[in-house]
C-alpha positions as CSV (number, residue, x, y, z in Angstrom):
1,M,45.4,-95.4,50.5
2,A,46.5,-98.9,51.0
3,S,49.8,-100.3,50.0
4,P,49.8,-102.3,46.7
5,E,49.5,-106.1,46.9
6,A,50.2,-108.8,44.4
7,G,47.6,-109.1,41.7
8,T,46.3,-105.5,42.2
9,I,45.5,-103.2,39.3
10,R,47.4,-99.8,39.3
11,V,45.0,-97.0,38.6
12,L,46.4,-93.5,37.7
13,F,43.7,-91.1,38.5
14,D,43.9,-87.6,37.1
15,A,43.5,-85.3,40.1
16,T,44.3,-82.0,38.2
17,R,40.8,-80.6,38.7
18,L,40.4,-81.9,42.2
19,L,43.6,-80.3,43.3
20,A,42.6,-76.9,41.8
21,R,39.0,-76.9,43.1
22,G,39.2,-78.8,46.4
23,G,39.0,-75.5,48.3
24,L,35.6,-74.5,47.0
25,A,32.7,-74.5,49.4
26,T,30.3,-76.2,47.0
27,P,31.3,-78.8,44.4
28,T,29.8,-78.6,40.9
29,G,28.5,-81.7,39.1
30,I,31.9,-82.5,37.6
31,D,33.6,-82.0,41.0
32,R,31.2,-84.5,42.5
33,V,32.0,-87.1,39.9
34,D,35.7,-86.5,40.4
35,F,35.5,-87.0,44.2
36,A,33.1,-89.9,44.0
37,Y,35.5,-91.8,41.8
38,V,38.7,-91.0,43.7
39,S,36.9,-91.9,47.0
40,A,35.7,-95.3,45.6
41,L,39.1,-96.1,44.1
42,S,41.0,-95.2,47.2
43,T,39.1,-97.9,49.2
44,A,38.4,-100.5,46.6
45,A,39.9,-104.0,47.0
46,G,42.5,-104.9,44.3
47,I,43.2,-101.2,43.3
48,D,46.5,-99.6,43.7
49,L,45.5,-96.0,43.4
50,R,48.0,-93.3,42.4
51,L,47.1,-89.6,41.7
52,V,48.6,-87.7,38.8
53,T,48.3,-84.1,37.7
54,F,49.1,-82.6,34.3
55,D,50.6,-79.4,33.2
56,V,52.0,-78.3,29.8
57,F,55.1,-80.4,30.3
58,G,53.3,-83.6,31.1
59,P,52.2,-85.8,34.1
60,K,53.4,-85.5,37.7
61,L,52.9,-88.3,40.1
62,M,51.8,-87.4,43.6
63,G,53.5,-89.0,46.6
64,Q,51.3,-91.2,48.7
65,G,51.3,-88.8,51.6
66,P,50.1,-85.7,49.6
67,A,47.5,-87.8,47.7
68,T,46.0,-89.1,50.9
69,R,45.9,-85.6,52.4
70,L,44.2,-84.3,49.3
71,I,41.5,-86.9,49.5
72,D,40.9,-86.5,53.2
73,A,40.9,-82.7,53.0
74,V,38.3,-82.6,50.2
75,R,36.2,-85.2,51.9
76,Q,36.1,-83.2,55.1
77,R,35.3,-80.1,53.2
78,W,32.6,-81.4,50.9
79,E,31.0,-84.0,53.1
80,N,30.8,-81.8,56.2
81,S,27.7,-80.0,55.0
82,S,24.7,-81.7,56.7
83,P,21.3,-80.0,57.0
84,A,21.9,-79.6,60.7
85,Q,24.9,-77.3,59.9
86,A,23.0,-75.1,57.5
87,Q,23.5,-72.0,59.6
88,Q,26.4,-70.2,57.9
89,P,26.1,-66.4,57.2
90,G,25.2,-66.8,53.6
91,F,22.4,-69.2,54.4
92,R,21.1,-67.1,57.3
93,R,21.0,-64.1,55.0
94,L,18.8,-66.0,52.5
95,R,16.6,-67.4,55.3
96,E,16.0,-64.0,56.9
97,W,15.0,-62.5,53.6
98,L,12.7,-65.3,52.7
99,E,11.0,-65.0,56.1
100,A,10.8,-61.2,56.0
101,P,7.6,-59.3,55.0
102,A,6.7,-59.1,51.4
103,G,8.4,-56.2,49.6
104,T,11.6,-56.3,51.8
105,A,14.6,-55.5,49.7
106,R,17.3,-58.2,49.5
107,P,20.1,-57.8,52.0
108,A,23.7,-56.9,50.9
109,P,25.9,-59.9,50.2
110,V,27.9,-61.3,53.2
111,K,31.6,-60.5,53.0
112,A,33.9,-63.4,53.7
113,Q,35.9,-61.5,56.2
114,S,32.9,-60.7,58.4
115,E,32.1,-64.3,59.1
116,P,32.7,-65.4,62.7
117,A,35.1,-68.2,63.6
118,S,33.3,-71.5,63.2
119,E,33.8,-75.1,61.9
120,G,32.5,-73.8,58.5
121,S,35.1,-71.0,58.4
122,R,37.8,-73.3,59.6
123,L,37.0,-75.7,56.7
124,R,37.1,-72.7,54.3
125,R,40.5,-71.7,55.5
126,A,41.7,-75.3,55.2
127,G,40.3,-75.5,51.7
128,S,42.1,-72.3,50.6
129,A,45.3,-73.6,52.0
130,L,44.9,-76.9,50.3
131,N,46.7,-76.1,47.1
132,G,49.6,-74.5,49.0
133,A,50.0,-77.5,51.2
134,L,50.2,-79.8,48.2
135,G,52.2,-77.4,46.0
136,S,55.5,-79.2,46.7
137,L,54.7,-82.3,44.6
138,R,57.7,-83.6,42.9
139,P,57.4,-84.4,39.2
140,R,58.5,-87.9,38.4
141,G,58.2,-90.4,35.6
142,V,54.7,-91.9,35.7
143,M,54.9,-95.3,34.0
144,P,57.4,-97.1,31.8
145,V,56.3,-97.8,28.2
146,G,54.0,-100.8,28.1
147,A,53.5,-101.0,31.9
148,A,50.2,-102.5,33.2
149,G,47.6,-100.2,34.6
150,V,44.9,-97.8,33.6
151,Y,44.6,-94.0,33.4
152,V,41.3,-92.7,34.6
153,N,40.1,-89.1,33.8
154,T,36.6,-88.2,35.1
155,S,36.8,-84.4,34.5
156,H,38.0,-84.2,30.9
157,G,39.3,-80.6,31.5
158,R,42.9,-80.9,30.5
159,L,42.5,-83.5,27.8
160,F,43.0,-80.8,25.2
161,R,46.7,-80.6,26.1
162,K,49.0,-82.4,23.7
163,A,51.1,-83.5,26.6
164,V,48.2,-85.9,27.6
165,S,47.8,-87.6,24.2
166,R,51.6,-87.7,23.8
167,W,52.0,-89.5,27.1
168,L,49.1,-91.9,26.4
169,E,50.8,-92.7,23.0
170,N,54.2,-93.2,24.5
171,T,53.1,-95.4,27.4
172,G,50.4,-97.4,25.7
173,I,48.6,-97.4,29.0
174,G,44.8,-98.2,29.0
175,S,42.6,-95.3,29.6
176,V,39.0,-94.6,30.8
177,F,37.4,-91.3,30.3
178,F,34.2,-89.8,31.7
179,I,32.6,-87.4,29.2
180,H,30.0,-85.1,30.7
181,D,28.6,-83.4,27.7
182,L,29.3,-81.9,24.2
183,I,27.9,-78.5,25.0
184,P,31.0,-76.5,23.8
185,L,30.5,-78.1,20.3
186,E,26.7,-78.1,20.3
187,F,26.3,-74.6,21.7
188,P,29.5,-72.7,21.0
189,E,27.7,-69.4,21.4
190,F,27.3,-70.2,25.1
191,N,31.0,-70.8,25.8
192,R,34.3,-68.9,25.8
193,P,35.7,-68.5,22.3
194,R,38.5,-71.0,22.7
195,E,36.4,-73.7,24.3
196,P,34.9,-75.4,21.2
197,A,38.4,-76.0,19.8
198,R,39.6,-77.3,23.2
199,H,36.6,-79.7,23.4
200,A,37.3,-81.0,19.9
201,A,40.8,-81.7,20.9
202,R,39.6,-83.6,24.0
203,L,37.3,-85.8,21.9
204,E,40.1,-86.5,19.5
205,T,42.2,-87.8,22.4
206,V,39.2,-89.9,23.6
207,G,38.6,-91.3,20.2
208,T,42.2,-92.2,19.7
209,H,43.2,-93.6,23.1
210,A,40.1,-94.6,25.1
211,R,39.6,-98.3,26.0
212,Q,36.4,-97.3,27.7
213,V,34.2,-94.2,27.9
214,I,31.6,-93.6,30.6
215,V,28.9,-91.0,30.0
216,N,26.2,-89.7,32.3
217,S,23.2,-90.1,30.0
218,D,21.8,-91.6,26.8
219,A,21.7,-88.0,25.6
220,T,25.4,-87.6,26.0
221,R,26.2,-91.0,24.5
222,S,24.1,-90.1,21.4
223,A,25.8,-86.8,21.0
224,L,29.3,-88.3,21.4
225,T,28.7,-91.2,19.0
226,R,27.2,-88.9,16.4
227,Y,30.2,-86.5,16.7
228,L,32.8,-89.2,16.4
229,H,31.1,-90.7,13.4
230,E,30.7,-87.3,11.7
231,H,34.5,-86.6,12.2
232,N,35.6,-90.0,11.1
233,R,36.9,-90.9,14.5
234,R,37.0,-94.3,16.2
235,V,34.1,-94.9,18.5
236,P,35.3,-96.7,21.6
237,P,33.0,-98.6,23.9
238,I,30.6,-96.2,25.7
239,E,28.7,-97.0,28.8
240,V,25.8,-94.9,30.3
241,L,25.9,-94.6,34.1
242,H,23.6,-91.9,35.6
243,L,25.1,-89.7,38.2
244,G,24.3,-90.5,41.8
245,V,22.4,-88.2,44.2
246,E,24.1,-87.4,47.4
247,N,22.4,-88.8,50.6
248,R,22.0,-85.3,51.9
249,F,19.2,-84.8,49.3
250,G,17.1,-87.6,50.7
251,R,13.6,-86.6,51.5
252,E,13.6,-88.7,54.7
253,L,16.3,-86.5,56.3
254,D,15.3,-83.9,58.9
255,H,16.1,-80.8,57.0
256,T,16.0,-77.4,58.6
257,S,12.5,-75.9,57.9
258,L,11.8,-72.5,56.5
259,S,8.7,-70.3,57.0
260,P,8.6,-68.1,53.9
261,T,6.2,-65.2,53.9
262,V,5.6,-65.5,50.1
263,P,6.1,-68.4,47.8
264,Y,9.6,-68.8,46.4
265,F,11.3,-70.7,43.6
266,V,14.9,-71.9,43.2
267,M,17.2,-72.0,40.2
268,L,20.4,-73.9,40.7
269,G,23.5,-73.6,38.6
270,T,26.3,-71.3,37.4
271,I,25.0,-68.0,36.1
272,E,26.0,-68.5,32.5
273,P,24.1,-67.9,29.2
274,R,23.4,-71.6,28.6
275,K,21.3,-71.7,31.8
276,N,18.8,-69.2,30.4
277,H,18.6,-66.9,33.4
278,Q,17.8,-63.9,31.2
279,M,14.4,-65.4,30.1
280,L,13.6,-66.1,33.8
281,L,14.4,-62.6,34.8
282,Q,12.0,-61.2,32.2
283,V,9.4,-63.6,33.6
284,W,9.9,-62.2,37.0
285,R,9.6,-58.6,35.8
286,R,6.2,-59.4,34.4
287,L,5.2,-61.1,37.7
288,V,6.2,-58.1,39.7
289,E,4.5,-55.7,37.3
290,S,1.2,-57.6,37.6
291,Q,1.3,-58.8,41.2
292,G,3.4,-56.2,43.1
293,D,4.5,-57.3,46.5
294,A,2.5,-60.5,46.2
295,A,4.9,-61.7,43.5
296,P,6.9,-64.8,44.3
297,R,10.6,-64.6,45.1
298,L,13.4,-66.3,43.2
299,V,16.6,-67.6,44.7
300,L,19.5,-68.1,42.3
301,I,22.0,-70.6,43.7
302,G,25.3,-70.5,42.0
303,R,28.4,-68.4,41.3
304,R,28.6,-65.9,38.5
305,G,30.0,-67.4,35.3
306,W,31.2,-65.8,32.1
307,E,30.0,-63.7,29.1
308,N,26.6,-62.9,30.9
309,Q,26.9,-59.2,31.5
310,T,23.3,-58.4,30.6
311,V,22.1,-60.7,33.3
312,F,24.6,-59.4,35.8
313,N,23.5,-55.8,35.0
314,I,19.9,-56.7,35.7
315,L,20.8,-58.4,39.0
316,D,22.9,-55.4,40.1
317,R,20.9,-52.5,38.8
318,S,17.2,-53.4,38.6
319,S,15.5,-51.6,41.5
320,L,12.2,-53.3,40.5
321,L,13.6,-56.8,40.9
322,S,15.9,-56.2,43.9
323,R,13.0,-57.0,46.3
324,F,12.2,-60.3,44.6
325,I,15.4,-62.0,43.4
326,I,18.5,-62.9,45.4
327,E,21.7,-64.7,44.7
328,G,23.2,-67.3,46.9
329,S,26.7,-68.8,46.3
330,G,29.1,-70.7,48.4
331,L,26.3,-72.7,50.1
332,G,26.9,-76.2,51.4
333,D,24.7,-79.1,50.3
334,G,22.7,-78.9,53.6
335,D,21.8,-75.3,52.8
336,I,20.8,-76.1,49.3
337,A,18.7,-79.1,50.4
338,T,16.9,-76.9,52.9
339,L,16.2,-74.2,50.3
340,L,14.9,-76.7,47.8
341,R,12.6,-78.4,50.3
342,G,10.9,-75.1,51.0
343,A,10.5,-74.0,47.3
344,R,7.4,-74.2,45.2
345,A,9.6,-75.7,42.5
346,L,13.1,-75.9,41.1
347,L,13.3,-74.1,37.8
348,M,15.7,-75.4,35.1
349,P,15.2,-73.5,31.8
350,S,18.6,-74.3,30.4
351,F,19.2,-74.8,26.7
352,G,21.5,-77.8,27.0
353,E,22.7,-80.2,29.7
354,G,24.7,-83.4,29.8
355,F,22.7,-84.7,32.8
356,G,21.0,-82.0,34.9
357,L,21.9,-83.1,38.4
358,P,19.8,-80.4,40.1
359,V,16.7,-82.1,38.6
360,A,17.5,-85.4,40.2
361,E,18.4,-83.7,43.5
362,A,15.2,-81.7,43.7
363,L,13.0,-84.7,42.8
364,A,14.9,-86.9,45.4
365,L,13.8,-84.3,48.0
366,G,10.2,-84.4,46.9
367,T,10.4,-80.9,45.3
368,P,8.5,-80.3,42.0
369,V,10.6,-79.5,39.0
370,I,9.8,-77.3,35.9
371,A,12.6,-78.0,33.4
372,S,13.3,-77.2,29.8
373,A,12.1,-79.9,27.4
374,I,15.6,-81.2,26.4
375,A,16.6,-84.9,26.1
376,A,18.8,-85.0,29.3
377,H,16.1,-83.5,31.5
378,R,13.4,-85.9,30.2
379,E,15.8,-88.8,30.7
380,I,16.5,-88.0,34.3
381,G,13.1,-86.6,35.4
382,G,10.8,-89.0,33.5
383,E,7.2,-88.4,34.3
384,S,8.1,-86.8,37.7
385,A,8.9,-83.4,36.2
386,E,7.1,-80.9,34.0
387,Y,8.8,-79.7,30.8
388,L,8.5,-76.5,28.8
389,D,10.3,-75.1,25.8
390,P,13.2,-73.0,27.0
391,L,12.1,-70.2,24.6
392,D,8.4,-70.2,25.7
393,G,8.6,-67.2,28.1
394,R,4.8,-67.0,28.4
395,G,4.6,-70.7,29.2
396,W,7.1,-70.3,32.0
397,L,5.2,-67.2,33.3
398,L,2.0,-69.1,33.5
399,A,3.7,-72.1,35.2
400,V,5.2,-70.0,37.9
401,Q,2.0,-68.2,38.5
402,D,0.1,-71.5,38.9
403,Y,2.8,-73.2,41.1
404,S,2.7,-70.1,43.4
405,I,-0.9,-70.8,44.3
406,E,-1.3,-72.8,47.5
407,A,-4.0,-75.0,46.1
408,S,-2.4,-75.5,42.7
409,A,-3.8,-78.6,41.0
410,R,-1.0,-78.5,38.5
411,R,1.6,-78.7,41.3
412,E,-0.3,-81.3,43.2
413,K,-0.3,-83.5,40.1
414,Q,3.4,-83.5,40.0
415,L,3.7,-84.1,43.7
416,N,1.7,-87.3,43.2
417,H,4.1,-88.4,40.4
418,L,7.0,-87.7,42.8
419,K,5.9,-90.3,45.2
420,T,7.3,-93.1,43.0
421,Y,10.5,-91.3,41.9
422,K,13.7,-93.3,42.6
423,P,16.8,-91.2,42.2
424,P,20.0,-92.7,40.8
425,N,22.6,-93.6,43.5
426,W,26.3,-93.5,43.6
427,G,26.6,-97.1,44.9
428,D,25.2,-98.6,41.7
429,H,27.1,-96.2,39.6
430,L,30.5,-96.8,41.1
431,A,30.1,-100.6,41.3
432,S,29.6,-100.6,37.5
433,A,32.4,-98.1,36.9
434,L,34.9,-100.1,38.9
435,K,34.1,-103.2,36.8
436,L,34.7,-101.1,33.6
437,I,38.0,-99.8,35.0
438,R,39.2,-103.2,35.9
439,S,38.3,-104.4,32.4
440,A,40.2,-101.5,30.8
441,A,43.4,-102.6,32.6
C-alpha cells in the first residue's frame, strides 16, 4: 500500500473477516466482496488505506507491513486458481468418478494429509499459517474524535458488537456498509438461533451511523428499506451495485474439458437448510428409482454448514444415492468453472438469496441454470435462466429429466437465451463504489 499524500482520503477497511478466512481454499460470495474492495482500495489513487479489525474491546489498527502481507497472501491464494491448474486431488477425484462407468460408487473423500507436495498444497499451508503470521498485531487508537476519513465494512459480520457502534459514535467518522441480505430476519428458521438478533443489531448500527449503504441487488435494497421503515429506523442512502463475476468464469477461457459417461448437474453453495438440498435429494431418489444406472449424477460443491443433519444423514448413509451424488469442497475457481462447463445445468433451488452469485457465474460460462423463482435470481438471471417454485418437487424432477436428454429442446431454448447474457463485472462495480466511498468521506 502506498504512503499517504496530501489531499488523500483515509479509508479504514474492516478486515476482521478477511483475516479469519484468508486461509480458505475457496472464497464465498462475501469473501469475494471483501477481497475485491480491499484490492481496489489498496491501489486506488487518492486513498490512504488502513486495515482495522474488531474484537469485543474495540478496533485494532494493523501496521502497514502486516496489512500488505495479508492482502498479498490472500491474493496469491484466491487468485492462483486458474483452469489450467484444476488438477488437485479433490478435483481429480470428482473427474475420475464423472468419467467412470454408470453405477460406479463415489470414491472416498480425499484426506488433506494424503495430498502430494505441490503449488496448491504450498498455498494451503501458507493460508493456514496466515492468521498466525499476523497474530502479533498491536492494538492502537484508530482515529481521534472528529478526524477526517471513512470506515468501510463490506462483510457486516461483526457489526452486531456494541464496540463497533460505540466507536462510530465516539469518533463521528463517516461509514460505508455493504449489506448482503436480510436472510436471518426473513428466514430465521434457516439460521442459528442467535443470528436473527445479531442481524437486527447490525441493521440498527447501519441505520444509526451509515452515510452510505451499498447492496448487491434491488431485492436486498427493497428488503432493507422495508425493514428500516417498519422498525422506525433512519433509512440512509442505498445504492445497488451487482456483484462482479470473476474473469475465471468467462466462457472464452480454455477450461479443462470433461468426458462424463452420464449427464451430471451441479449445485453450488454451502450445504445449509436455506439452500434446499433436501428437496433435490428426494428428486434424485425418484430419478434413481425410475432410471437405475442411467440416472444423472449430481455434484454438490460446498462445505457442510449447520443444522442440516437430515441432509447429512442422507449423504452419509443412503446406499441408493451413493452411486449418483458426490460432494466436492475446497475446490478452486478453476475446478468449479470446469465442473460447471461440463454440467447439463446449475441447480439453485434455494428459498432465499441476496444475490445468487453462482447463477451469474454459470450463465457467464454459458451453462444453463434452473433456479428458484425468487426476486434475486430473476434480477440476476433475467430471461437467461429458468425458474421454478422451490417447493415444486415434481417440477424440478421433470426439469432435470428433460435437461438430461441430449436433444433437449427445453435446454436448447435456454442456450439460445444465454448467447446474449452479459454478466456484471467488478470493474464497473468498484468504480462506482469508490465514488460512493469518497463522497462518504
